[in-house]
Each structure stands twice: as structure tokens, then as C-alpha cells.
mmCIF file of the N, C-alpha and C atoms, coordinates in Angstrom:
data_MODEL
# 
_entry.id   MODEL 
# 
loop_
_atom_site.group_PDB 
_atom_site.id 
_atom_site.type_symbol 
_atom_site.label_atom_id 
_atom_site.label_alt_id 
_atom_site.label_comp_id 
_atom_site.label_asym_id 
_atom_site.label_entity_id 
_atom_site.label_seq_id 
_atom_site.pdbx_PDB_ins_code 
_atom_site.Cartn_x 
_atom_site.Cartn_y 
_atom_site.Cartn_z 
_atom_site.occupancy 
_atom_site.B_iso_or_equiv 
_atom_site.pdbx_formal_charge 
_atom_site.auth_seq_id 
_atom_site.auth_comp_id 
_atom_site.auth_asym_id 
_atom_site.auth_atom_id 
_atom_site.pdbx_PDB_model_num 
ATOM 1   N N  . MET A 1 1  ? 20.579  26.925 24.457 1.00 0.00 ? 1  MET A N  1 
ATOM 2   C CA . MET A 1 1  ? 21.288  26.358 25.584 1.00 0.00 ? 1  MET A CA 1 
ATOM 3   C C  . MET A 1 1  ? 20.247  26.007 26.636 1.00 0.00 ? 1  MET A C  1 
ATOM 4   N N  . GLY A 1 2  ? 20.347  24.835 27.180 1.00 0.00 ? 2  GLY A N  1 
ATOM 5   C CA . GLY A 1 2  ? 19.405  24.392 28.177 1.00 0.00 ? 2  GLY A CA 1 
ATOM 6   C C  . GLY A 1 2  ? 19.882  24.676 29.593 1.00 0.00 ? 2  GLY A C  1 
ATOM 7   N N  . LEU A 1 3  ? 19.078  24.260 30.518 1.00 0.00 ? 3  LEU A N  1 
ATOM 8   C CA . LEU A 1 3  ? 19.360  24.476 31.928 1.00 0.00 ? 3  LEU A CA 1 
ATOM 9   C C  . LEU A 1 3  ? 20.624  23.727 32.356 1.00 0.00 ? 3  LEU A C  1 
ATOM 10  N N  . GLY A 1 4  ? 20.791  22.508 31.890 1.00 0.00 ? 4  GLY A N  1 
ATOM 11  C CA . GLY A 1 4  ? 21.964  21.719 32.266 1.00 0.00 ? 4  GLY A CA 1 
ATOM 12  C C  . GLY A 1 4  ? 23.263  22.301 31.740 1.00 0.00 ? 4  GLY A C  1 
ATOM 13  N N  . VAL A 1 5  ? 23.238  22.796 30.505 1.00 0.00 ? 5  VAL A N  1 
ATOM 14  C CA . VAL A 1 5  ? 24.442  23.398 29.925 1.00 0.00 ? 5  VAL A CA 1 
ATOM 15  C C  . VAL A 1 5  ? 24.801  24.679 30.665 1.00 0.00 ? 5  VAL A C  1 
ATOM 16  N N  . GLY A 1 6  ? 23.795  25.460 31.046 1.00 0.00 ? 6  GLY A N  1 
ATOM 17  C CA . GLY A 1 6  ? 24.058  26.685 31.799 1.00 0.00 ? 6  GLY A CA 1 
ATOM 18  C C  . GLY A 1 6  ? 24.694  26.403 33.146 1.00 0.00 ? 6  GLY A C  1 
ATOM 19  N N  . ILE A 1 7  ? 24.189  25.398 33.834 1.00 0.00 ? 7  ILE A N  1 
ATOM 20  C CA . ILE A 1 7  ? 24.761  25.033 35.133 1.00 0.00 ? 7  ILE A CA 1 
ATOM 21  C C  . ILE A 1 7  ? 26.180  24.505 34.955 1.00 0.00 ? 7  ILE A C  1 
ATOM 22  N N  . PHE A 1 8  ? 26.408  23.740 33.893 1.00 0.00 ? 8  PHE A N  1 
ATOM 23  C CA . PHE A 1 8  ? 27.750  23.236 33.608 1.00 0.00 ? 8  PHE A CA 1 
ATOM 24  C C  . PHE A 1 8  ? 28.726  24.384 33.345 1.00 0.00 ? 8  PHE A C  1 
ATOM 25  N N  . LEU A 1 9  ? 28.312  25.387 32.572 1.00 0.00 ? 9  LEU A N  1 
ATOM 26  C CA . LEU A 1 9  ? 29.183  26.534 32.301 1.00 0.00 ? 9  LEU A CA 1 
ATOM 27  C C  . LEU A 1 9  ? 29.491  27.321 33.568 1.00 0.00 ? 9  LEU A C  1 
ATOM 28  N N  . ILE A 1 10 ? 28.510  27.460 34.440 1.00 0.00 ? 10 ILE A N  1 
ATOM 29  C CA . ILE A 1 10 ? 28.747  28.146 35.714 1.00 0.00 ? 10 ILE A CA 1 
ATOM 30  C C  . ILE A 1 10 ? 29.776  27.370 36.538 1.00 0.00 ? 10 ILE A C  1 
ATOM 31  N N  . ALA A 1 11 ? 29.647  26.053 36.575 1.00 0.00 ? 11 ALA A N  1 
ATOM 32  C CA . ALA A 1 11 ? 30.586  25.237 37.355 1.00 0.00 ? 11 ALA A CA 1 
ATOM 33  C C  . ALA A 1 11 ? 31.996  25.312 36.786 1.00 0.00 ? 11 ALA A C  1 
ATOM 34  N N  . VAL A 1 12 ? 32.135  25.207 35.466 1.00 0.00 ? 12 VAL A N  1 
ATOM 35  C CA . VAL A 1 12 ? 33.464  25.285 34.857 1.00 0.00 ? 12 VAL A CA 1 
ATOM 36  C C  . VAL A 1 12 ? 34.070  26.667 35.074 1.00 0.00 ? 12 VAL A C  1 
ATOM 37  N N  . GLY A 1 13 ? 33.254  27.716 34.936 1.00 0.00 ? 13 GLY A N  1 
ATOM 38  C CA . GLY A 1 13 ? 33.758  29.068 35.173 1.00 0.00 ? 13 GLY A CA 1 
ATOM 39  C C  . GLY A 1 13 ? 34.198  29.283 36.607 1.00 0.00 ? 13 GLY A C  1 
ATOM 40  N N  . ALA A 1 14 ? 33.441  28.736 37.557 1.00 0.00 ? 14 ALA A N  1 
ATOM 41  C CA . ALA A 1 14 ? 33.829  28.863 38.959 1.00 0.00 ? 14 ALA A CA 1 
ATOM 42  C C  . ALA A 1 14 ? 35.119  28.114 39.251 1.00 0.00 ? 14 ALA A C  1 
ATOM 43  N N  . ILE A 1 15 ? 35.289  26.960 38.642 1.00 0.00 ? 15 ILE A N  1 
ATOM 44  C CA . ILE A 1 15 ? 36.536  26.220 38.838 1.00 0.00 ? 15 ILE A CA 1 
ATOM 45  C C  . ILE A 1 15 ? 37.711  27.006 38.282 1.00 0.00 ? 15 ILE A C  1 
ATOM 46  N N  . LEU A 1 16 ? 37.551  27.551 37.072 1.00 0.00 ? 16 LEU A N  1 
ATOM 47  C CA . LEU A 1 16 ? 38.649  28.327 36.483 1.00 0.00 ? 16 LEU A CA 1 
ATOM 48  C C  . LEU A 1 16 ? 38.956  29.590 37.294 1.00 0.00 ? 16 LEU A C  1 
ATOM 49  N N  . THR A 1 17 ? 37.926  30.221 37.839 1.00 0.00 ? 17 THR A N  1 
ATOM 50  C CA . THR A 1 17 ? 38.134  31.475 38.560 1.00 0.00 ? 17 THR A CA 1 
ATOM 51  C C  . THR A 1 17 ? 38.721  31.256 39.953 1.00 0.00 ? 17 THR A C  1 
ATOM 52  N N  . PHE A 1 18 ? 38.168  30.308 40.681 1.00 0.00 ? 18 PHE A N  1 
ATOM 53  C CA . PHE A 1 18 ? 38.510  30.199 42.096 1.00 0.00 ? 18 PHE A CA 1 
ATOM 54  C C  . PHE A 1 18 ? 39.474  29.056 42.436 1.00 0.00 ? 18 PHE A C  1 
ATOM 55  N N  . ALA A 1 19 ? 39.601  28.045 41.589 1.00 0.00 ? 19 ALA A N  1 
ATOM 56  C CA . ALA A 1 19 ? 40.395  26.880 41.962 1.00 0.00 ? 19 ALA A CA 1 
ATOM 57  C C  . ALA A 1 19 ? 41.698  26.737 41.187 1.00 0.00 ? 19 ALA A C  1 
ATOM 58  N N  . VAL A 1 20 ? 41.786  27.331 40.016 1.00 0.00 ? 20 VAL A N  1 
ATOM 59  C CA . VAL A 1 20 ? 42.978  27.167 39.190 1.00 0.00 ? 20 VAL A CA 1 
ATOM 60  C C  . VAL A 1 20 ? 43.911  28.344 39.441 1.00 0.00 ? 20 VAL A C  1 
ATOM 61  N N  . ASN A 1 21 ? 45.156  28.056 39.775 1.00 0.00 ? 21 ASN A N  1 
ATOM 62  C CA . ASN A 1 21 ? 46.137  29.099 40.040 1.00 0.00 ? 21 ASN A CA 1 
ATOM 63  C C  . ASN A 1 21 ? 47.252  29.123 38.999 1.00 0.00 ? 21 ASN A C  1 
ATOM 64  N N  . ALA A 1 22 ? 46.958  28.696 37.794 1.00 0.00 ? 22 ALA A N  1 
ATOM 65  C CA . ALA A 1 22 ? 47.961  28.682 36.727 1.00 0.00 ? 22 ALA A CA 1 
ATOM 66  C C  . ALA A 1 22 ? 48.061  30.062 36.091 1.00 0.00 ? 22 ALA A C  1 
ATOM 67  N N  . HIS A 1 23 ? 49.232  30.394 35.618 1.00 0.00 ? 23 HIS A N  1 
ATOM 68  C CA . HIS A 1 23 ? 49.456  31.670 34.941 1.00 0.00 ? 23 HIS A CA 1 
ATOM 69  C C  . HIS A 1 23 ? 49.900  31.394 33.512 1.00 0.00 ? 23 HIS A C  1 
ATOM 70  N N  . THR A 1 24 ? 49.227  31.991 32.567 1.00 0.00 ? 24 THR A N  1 
ATOM 71  C CA . THR A 1 24 ? 49.581  31.833 31.164 1.00 0.00 ? 24 THR A CA 1 
ATOM 72  C C  . THR A 1 24 ? 49.921  33.194 30.583 1.00 0.00 ? 24 THR A C  1 
ATOM 73  N N  . ASN A 1 25 ? 50.636  33.196 29.479 1.00 0.00 ? 25 ASN A N  1 
ATOM 74  C CA . ASN A 1 25 ? 51.047  34.463 28.872 1.00 0.00 ? 25 ASN A CA 1 
ATOM 75  C C  . ASN A 1 25 ? 49.937  35.121 28.072 1.00 0.00 ? 25 ASN A C  1 
ATOM 76  N N  . GLY A 1 26 ? 49.156  34.345 27.324 1.00 0.00 ? 26 GLY A N  1 
ATOM 77  C CA . GLY A 1 26 ? 48.195  34.942 26.414 1.00 0.00 ? 26 GLY A CA 1 
ATOM 78  C C  . GLY A 1 26 ? 46.778  35.025 26.928 1.00 0.00 ? 26 GLY A C  1 
ATOM 79  N N  . VAL A 1 27 ? 46.431  34.216 27.928 1.00 0.00 ? 27 VAL A N  1 
ATOM 80  C CA . VAL A 1 27 ? 45.040  34.123 28.368 1.00 0.00 ? 27 VAL A CA 1 
ATOM 81  C C  . VAL A 1 27 ? 44.976  34.268 29.880 1.00 0.00 ? 27 VAL A C  1 
ATOM 82  N N  . ASN A 1 28 ? 44.094  35.127 30.344 1.00 0.00 ? 28 ASN A N  1 
ATOM 83  C CA . ASN A 1 28 ? 43.856  35.259 31.778 1.00 0.00 ? 28 ASN A CA 1 
ATOM 84  C C  . ASN A 1 28 ? 42.720  34.306 32.156 1.00 0.00 ? 28 ASN A C  1 
ATOM 85  N N  . LEU A 1 29 ? 43.034  33.239 32.885 1.00 0.00 ? 29 LEU A N  1 
ATOM 86  C CA . LEU A 1 29 ? 42.041  32.223 33.207 1.00 0.00 ? 29 LEU A CA 1 
ATOM 87  C C  . LEU A 1 29 ? 40.950  32.750 34.136 1.00 0.00 ? 29 LEU A C  1 
ATOM 88  N N  . ASP A 1 30 ? 41.269  33.735 34.973 1.00 0.00 ? 30 ASP A N  1 
ATOM 89  C CA . ASP A 1 30 ? 40.234  34.328 35.822 1.00 0.00 ? 30 ASP A CA 1 
ATOM 90  C C  . ASP A 1 30 ? 39.170  35.018 34.974 1.00 0.00 ? 30 ASP A C  1 
ATOM 91  N N  . THR A 1 31 ? 39.606  35.732 33.956 1.00 0.00 ? 31 THR A N  1 
ATOM 92  C CA . THR A 1 31 ? 38.653  36.418 33.078 1.00 0.00 ? 31 THR A CA 1 
ATOM 93  C C  . THR A 1 31 ? 37.817  35.423 32.294 1.00 0.00 ? 31 THR A C  1 
ATOM 94  N N  . VAL A 1 32 ? 38.441  34.359 31.803 1.00 0.00 ? 32 VAL A N  1 
ATOM 95  C CA . VAL A 1 32 ? 37.694  33.326 31.086 1.00 0.00 ? 32 VAL A CA 1 
ATOM 96  C C  . VAL A 1 32 ? 36.667  32.686 32.016 1.00 0.00 ? 32 VAL A C  1 
ATOM 97  N N  . GLY A 1 33 ? 37.026  32.454 33.255 1.00 0.00 ? 33 GLY A N  1 
ATOM 98  C CA . GLY A 1 33 ? 36.083  31.890 34.224 1.00 0.00 ? 33 GLY A CA 1 
ATOM 99  C C  . GLY A 1 33 ? 34.908  32.799 34.491 1.00 0.00 ? 33 GLY A C  1 
ATOM 100 N N  . TRP A 1 34 ? 35.170  34.091 34.654 1.00 0.00 ? 34 TRP A N  1 
ATOM 101 C CA . TRP A 1 34 ? 34.069  35.041 34.882 1.00 0.00 ? 34 TRP A CA 1 
ATOM 102 C C  . TRP A 1 34 ? 33.150  35.120 33.666 1.00 0.00 ? 34 TRP A C  1 
ATOM 103 N N  . ILE A 1 35 ? 33.731  35.076 32.476 1.00 0.00 ? 35 ILE A N  1 
ATOM 104 C CA . ILE A 1 35 ? 32.908  35.106 31.261 1.00 0.00 ? 35 ILE A CA 1 
ATOM 105 C C  . ILE A 1 35 ? 32.043  33.852 31.165 1.00 0.00 ? 35 ILE A C  1 
ATOM 106 N N  . LEU A 1 36 ? 32.618  32.689 31.453 1.00 0.00 ? 36 LEU A N  1 
ATOM 107 C CA . LEU A 1 36 ? 31.833  31.453 31.416 1.00 0.00 ? 36 LEU A CA 1 
ATOM 108 C C  . LEU A 1 36 ? 30.718  31.471 32.451 1.00 0.00 ? 36 LEU A C  1 
ATOM 109 N N  . MET A 1 37 ? 30.987  31.997 33.639 1.00 0.00 ? 37 MET A N  1 
ATOM 110 C CA . MET A 1 37 ? 29.933  32.081 34.651 1.00 0.00 ? 37 MET A CA 1 
ATOM 111 C C  . MET A 1 37 ? 28.818  33.029 34.220 1.00 0.00 ? 37 MET A C  1 
ATOM 112 N N  . ALA A 1 38 ? 29.167  34.147 33.581 1.00 0.00 ? 38 ALA A N  1 
ATOM 113 C CA . ALA A 1 38 ? 28.155  35.098 33.118 1.00 0.00 ? 38 ALA A CA 1 
ATOM 114 C C  . ALA A 1 38 ? 27.304  34.494 32.002 1.00 0.00 ? 38 ALA A C  1 
ATOM 115 N N  . VAL A 1 39 ? 27.944  33.811 31.064 1.00 0.00 ? 39 VAL A N  1 
ATOM 116 C CA . VAL A 1 39 ? 27.186  33.178 29.973 1.00 0.00 ? 39 VAL A CA 1 
ATOM 117 C C  . VAL A 1 39 ? 26.298  32.061 30.519 1.00 0.00 ? 39 VAL A C  1 
ATOM 118 N N  . GLY A 1 40 ? 26.805  31.283 31.454 1.00 0.00 ? 40 GLY A N  1 
ATOM 119 C CA . GLY A 1 40 ? 25.997  30.231 32.068 1.00 0.00 ? 40 GLY A CA 1 
ATOM 120 C C  . GLY A 1 40 ? 24.819  30.776 32.841 1.00 0.00 ? 40 GLY A C  1 
ATOM 121 N N  . ALA A 1 41 ? 25.035  31.864 33.589 1.00 0.00 ? 41 ALA A N  1 
ATOM 122 C CA . ALA A 1 41 ? 23.935  32.476 34.340 1.00 0.00 ? 41 ALA A CA 1 
ATOM 123 C C  . ALA A 1 41 ? 22.884  33.043 33.397 1.00 0.00 ? 41 ALA A C  1 
ATOM 124 N N  . ALA A 1 42 ? 23.313  33.657 32.300 1.00 0.00 ? 42 ALA A N  1 
ATOM 125 C CA . ALA A 1 42 ? 22.356  34.174 31.315 1.00 0.00 ? 42 ALA A CA 1 
ATOM 126 C C  . ALA A 1 42 ? 21.570  33.022 30.686 1.00 0.00 ? 42 ALA A C  1 
ATOM 127 N N  . GLY A 1 43 ? 22.238  31.913 30.406 1.00 0.00 ? 43 GLY A N  1 
ATOM 128 C CA . GLY A 1 43 ? 21.546  30.754 29.847 1.00 0.00 ? 43 GLY A CA 1 
ATOM 129 C C  . GLY A 1 43 ? 20.532  30.160 30.802 1.00 0.00 ? 43 GLY A C  1 
ATOM 130 N N  . VAL A 1 44 ? 20.894  30.062 32.079 1.00 0.00 ? 44 VAL A N  1 
ATOM 131 C CA . VAL A 1 44 ? 19.950  29.543 33.077 1.00 0.00 ? 44 VAL A CA 1 
ATOM 132 C C  . VAL A 1 44 ? 18.760  30.484 33.207 1.00 0.00 ? 44 VAL A C  1 
ATOM 133 N N  . LEU A 1 45 ? 19.021  31.771 33.246 1.00 0.00 ? 45 LEU A N  1 
ATOM 134 C CA . LEU A 1 45 ? 17.935  32.750 33.370 1.00 0.00 ? 45 LEU A CA 1 
ATOM 135 C C  . LEU A 1 45 ? 16.997  32.685 32.170 1.00 0.00 ? 45 LEU A C  1 
ATOM 136 N N  . LEU A 1 46 ? 17.542  32.632 30.980 1.00 0.00 ? 46 LEU A N  1 
ATOM 137 C CA . LEU A 1 46 ? 16.694  32.544 29.785 1.00 0.00 ? 46 LEU A CA 1 
ATOM 138 C C  . LEU A 1 46 ? 15.933  31.228 29.741 1.00 0.00 ? 46 LEU A C  1 
ATOM 139 N N  . SER A 1 47 ? 16.548  30.142 30.181 1.00 0.00 ? 47 SER A N  1 
ATOM 140 C CA . SER A 1 47 ? 15.838  28.867 30.222 1.00 0.00 ? 47 SER A CA 1 
ATOM 141 C C  . SER A 1 47 ? 14.655  28.923 31.172 1.00 0.00 ? 47 SER A C  1 
ATOM 142 N N  . LEU A 1 48 ? 14.828  29.572 32.310 1.00 0.00 ? 48 LEU A N  1 
ATOM 143 C CA . LEU A 1 48 ? 13.725  29.670 33.265 1.00 0.00 ? 48 LEU A CA 1 
ATOM 144 C C  . LEU A 1 48 ? 12.634  30.615 32.779 1.00 0.00 ? 48 LEU A C  1 
ATOM 145 N N  . ILE A 1 49 ? 13.029  31.675 32.069 1.00 0.00 ? 49 ILE A N  1 
ATOM 146 C CA . ILE A 1 49 ? 12.028  32.617 31.553 1.00 0.00 ? 49 ILE A CA 1 
ATOM 147 C C  . ILE A 1 49 ? 11.170  31.953 30.484 1.00 0.00 ? 49 ILE A C  1 
ATOM 148 N N  . PHE A 1 50 ? 11.805  31.207 29.590 1.00 0.00 ? 50 PHE A N  1 
ATOM 149 C CA . PHE A 1 50 ? 11.080  30.595 28.488 1.00 0.00 ? 50 PHE A CA 1 
ATOM 150 C C  . PHE A 1 50 ? 10.628  29.170 28.785 1.00 0.00 ? 50 PHE A C  1 
ATOM 151 N N  . TRP A 1 51 ? 10.664  28.758 30.033 1.00 0.00 ? 51 TRP A N  1 
ATOM 152 C CA . TRP A 1 51 ? 10.289  27.405 30.423 1.00 0.00 ? 51 TRP A CA 1 
ATOM 153 C C  . TRP A 1 51 ? 8.845   27.098 30.020 1.00 0.00 ? 51 TRP A C  1 
ATOM 154 N N  . SER A 1 52 ? 7.942   28.054 30.209 1.00 0.00 ? 52 SER A N  1 
ATOM 155 C CA . SER A 1 52 ? 6.528   27.803 29.917 1.00 0.00 ? 52 SER A CA 1 
ATOM 156 C C  . SER A 1 52 ? 6.274   27.646 28.427 1.00 0.00 ? 52 SER A C  1 
ATOM 157 N N  . SER A 1 53 ? 7.109   28.243 27.586 1.00 0.00 ? 53 SER A N  1 
ATOM 158 C CA . SER A 1 53 ? 6.871   28.120 26.155 1.00 0.00 ? 53 SER A CA 1 
ATOM 159 C C  . SER A 1 53 ? 7.250   26.738 25.637 1.00 0.00 ? 53 SER A C  1 
ATOM 160 N N  . TRP A 1 54 ? 8.033   25.951 26.397 1.00 0.00 ? 54 TRP A N  1 
ATOM 161 C CA . TRP A 1 54 ? 8.402   24.613 25.955 1.00 0.00 ? 54 TRP A CA 1 
ATOM 162 C C  . TRP A 1 54 ? 7.206   23.678 25.946 1.00 0.00 ? 54 TRP A C  1 
ATOM 163 N N  . ALA A 1 55 ? 6.239   23.927 26.825 1.00 0.00 ? 55 ALA A N  1 
ATOM 164 C CA . ALA A 1 55 ? 5.083   23.049 26.915 1.00 0.00 ? 55 ALA A CA 1 
ATOM 165 C C  . ALA A 1 55 ? 4.057   23.365 25.834 1.00 0.00 ? 55 ALA A C  1 
ATOM 166 N N  . GLY A 1 56 ? 4.265   24.420 25.093 1.00 0.00 ? 56 GLY A N  1 
ATOM 167 C CA . GLY A 1 56 ? 3.325   24.801 24.050 1.00 0.00 ? 56 GLY A CA 1 
ATOM 168 C C  . GLY A 1 56 ? 2.491   25.982 24.493 1.00 0.00 ? 56 GLY A C  1 
ATOM 169 N N  . PRO A 1 57 ? 1.940   26.703 23.544 1.00 0.00 ? 57 PRO A N  1 
ATOM 170 C CA . PRO A 1 57 ? 1.156   27.884 23.897 1.00 0.00 ? 57 PRO A CA 1 
ATOM 171 C C  . PRO A 1 57 ? -0.129  27.509 24.619 1.00 0.00 ? 57 PRO A C  1 
ATOM 172 N N  . GLY A 1 58 ? -0.420  28.217 25.664 1.00 0.00 ? 58 GLY A N  1 
ATOM 173 C CA . GLY A 1 58 ? -1.663  28.019 26.397 1.00 0.00 ? 58 GLY A CA 1 
ATOM 174 C C  . GLY A 1 58 ? -1.666  26.876 27.377 1.00 0.00 ? 58 GLY A C  1 
ATOM 175 N N  . TYR A 1 59 ? -0.541  26.210 27.562 1.00 0.00 ? 59 TYR A N  1 
ATOM 176 C CA . TYR A 1 59 ? -0.531  25.052 28.453 1.00 0.00 ? 59 TYR A CA 1 
ATOM 177 C C  . TYR A 1 59 ? -0.743  25.458 29.905 1.00 0.00 ? 59 TYR A C  1 
ATOM 178 N N  . TRP A 1 60 ? -0.118  26.546 30.330 1.00 0.00 ? 60 TRP A N  1 
ATOM 179 C CA . TRP A 1 60 ? -0.197  26.961 31.726 1.00 0.00 ? 60 TRP A CA 1 
ATOM 180 C C  . TRP A 1 60 ? -1.360  27.888 32.000 1.00 0.00 ? 60 TRP A C  1 
ATOM 181 N N  . SER A 1 61 ? -2.169  28.224 31.018 1.00 0.00 ? 61 SER A N  1 
ATOM 182 C CA . SER A 1 61 ? -3.256  29.178 31.238 1.00 0.00 ? 61 SER A CA 1 
ATOM 183 C C  . SER A 1 61 ? -4.452  28.549 31.941 1.00 0.00 ? 61 SER A C  1 
ATOM 184 N N  . GLY A 1 62 ? -4.472  27.244 32.094 1.00 0.00 ? 62 GLY A N  1 
ATOM 185 C CA . GLY A 1 62 ? -5.560  26.594 32.810 1.00 0.00 ? 62 GLY A CA 1 
ATOM 186 C C  . GLY A 1 62 ? -6.666  26.124 31.884 1.00 0.00 ? 62 GLY A C  1 
ATOM 187 N N  . ARG A 1 63 ? -6.683  26.572 30.656 1.00 0.00 ? 63 ARG A N  1 
ATOM 188 C CA . ARG A 1 63 ? -7.707  26.135 29.706 1.00 0.00 ? 63 ARG A CA 1 
ATOM 189 C C  . ARG A 1 63 ? -7.227  24.878 28.995 1.00 0.00 ? 63 ARG A C  1 
ATOM 190 N N  . ARG A 1 64 ? -8.067  23.921 28.929 1.00 0.00 ? 64 ARG A N  1 
ATOM 191 C CA . ARG A 1 64 ? -7.758  22.693 28.220 1.00 0.00 ? 64 ARG A CA 1 
ATOM 192 C C  . ARG A 1 64 ? -8.592  22.647 26.943 1.00 0.00 ? 64 ARG A C  1 
ATOM 193 N N  . ARG A 1 65 ? -8.114  21.917 25.988 1.00 0.00 ? 65 ARG A N  1 
ATOM 194 C CA . ARG A 1 65 ? -8.869  21.755 24.757 1.00 0.00 ? 65 ARG A CA 1 
ATOM 195 C C  . ARG A 1 65 ? -10.057 20.845 25.013 1.00 0.00 ? 65 ARG A C  1 
ATOM 196 N N  . ALA A 1 66 ? -11.177 21.230 24.446 1.00 0.00 ? 66 ALA A N  1 
ATOM 197 C CA . ALA A 1 66 ? -12.393 20.431 24.608 1.00 0.00 ? 66 ALA A CA 1 
ATOM 198 C C  . ALA A 1 66 ? -12.353 19.251 23.647 1.00 0.00 ? 66 ALA A C  1 
ATOM 199 N N  . THR A 1 67 ? -12.847 18.113 24.102 1.00 0.00 ? 67 THR A N  1 
ATOM 200 C CA . THR A 1 67 ? -12.936 16.945 23.268 1.00 0.00 ? 67 THR A CA 1 
ATOM 201 C C  . THR A 1 67 ? -14.394 16.727 22.925 1.00 0.00 ? 67 THR A C  1 
ATOM 202 N N  . TYR A 1 68 ? -14.700 16.644 21.654 1.00 0.00 ? 68 TYR A N  1 
ATOM 203 C CA . TYR A 1 68 ? -16.063 16.451 21.203 1.00 0.00 ? 68 TYR A CA 1 
ATOM 204 C C  . TYR A 1 68 ? -16.257 15.000 20.791 1.00 0.00 ? 68 TYR A C  1 
ATOM 205 N N  . VAL A 1 69 ? -17.330 14.431 21.279 1.00 0.00 ? 69 VAL A N  1 
ATOM 206 C CA . VAL A 1 69 ? -17.637 13.037 20.979 1.00 0.00 ? 69 VAL A CA 1 
ATOM 207 C C  . VAL A 1 69 ? -18.826 13.029 20.025 1.00 0.00 ? 69 VAL A C  1 
ATOM 208 N N  . ASP A 1 70 ? -18.660 12.373 18.897 1.00 0.00 ? 70 ASP A N  1 
ATOM 209 C CA . ASP A 1 70 ? -19.726 12.269 17.907 1.00 0.00 ? 70 ASP A CA 1 
ATOM 210 C C  . ASP A 1 70 ? -20.461 10.967 18.154 1.00 0.00 ? 70 ASP A C  1 
ATOM 211 N N  . ASP A 1 71 ? -21.701 11.067 18.568 1.00 0.00 ? 71 ASP A N  1 
ATOM 212 C CA . ASP A 1 71 ? -22.502 9.868  18.877 1.00 0.00 ? 71 ASP A CA 1 
ATOM 213 C C  . ASP A 1 71 ? -23.292 9.364  17.679 1.00 0.00 ? 71 ASP A C  1 
ATOM 214 N N  . ALA A 1 72 ? -22.964 9.791  16.514 1.00 0.00 ? 72 ALA A N  1 
ATOM 215 C CA . ALA A 1 72 ? -23.692 9.341  15.328 1.00 0.00 ? 72 ALA A CA 1 
ATOM 216 C C  . ALA A 1 72 ? -23.350 7.878  15.053 1.00 0.00 ? 72 ALA A C  1 
ATOM 217 N N  . PRO A 1 73 ? -24.304 7.142  14.502 1.00 0.00 ? 73 PRO A N  1 
ATOM 218 C CA . PRO A 1 73 ? -24.019 5.734  14.195 1.00 0.00 ? 73 PRO A CA 1 
ATOM 219 C C  . PRO A 1 73 ? -22.975 5.632  13.062 1.00 0.00 ? 73 PRO A C  1 
ATOM 220 N N  . PRO A 1 74 ? -22.175 4.584  13.097 1.00 0.00 ? 74 PRO A N  1 
ATOM 221 C CA . PRO A 1 74 ? -21.181 4.421  12.026 1.00 0.00 ? 74 PRO A CA 1 
ATOM 222 C C  . PRO A 1 74 ? -21.859 4.132  10.689 1.00 0.00 ? 74 PRO A C  1 
ATOM 223 N N  . TYR A 1 75 ? -21.209 4.437  9.609  1.00 0.00 ? 75 TYR A N  1 
ATOM 224 C CA . TYR A 1 75 ? -21.771 4.234  8.268  1.00 0.00 ? 75 TYR A CA 1 
ATOM 225 C C  . TYR A 1 75 ? -21.744 2.800  7.874  1.00 0.00 ? 75 TYR A C  1 
# 
């Protein structure tokens, strides 16, 4: 789950929890909203924690790969 999906789940959960006043027999919409907000927050947190791994290993360490130039004459 990416950052955008996590934010979307938080928004949908907040709408279900705080804006919808419908009552159903089998499903409590407030509980579903809180669950969606918790899953969205966990997704956003995990996306931010693993953000550096998306760029590849060693990208943020400050070391760059050395480029070697071969000055030998062509064959």
C-alpha cells in the first residue's frame, strides 16, 4: 500500500466515522470507519519508514558509485 492509498483510507474512514449518521442492523459504520483510519495510518507510517528503500540500497548514504573511464585506444 502506498502513501496515496493510506491517505485515501484515512479520509474514507473519517467520513464514515464523523459524517455519516446512518444506522444499519449488521454493520456498525463507526467501527468500520475507525478500522479504515487505523489501517490507513499504519500504511502511511510504513510507507514513510520504508521510503528510503524505494530508491535502492545505499542511495541515501552519501556514497556514489565510481565511474571508471578506460583511456585505452579502441581495437
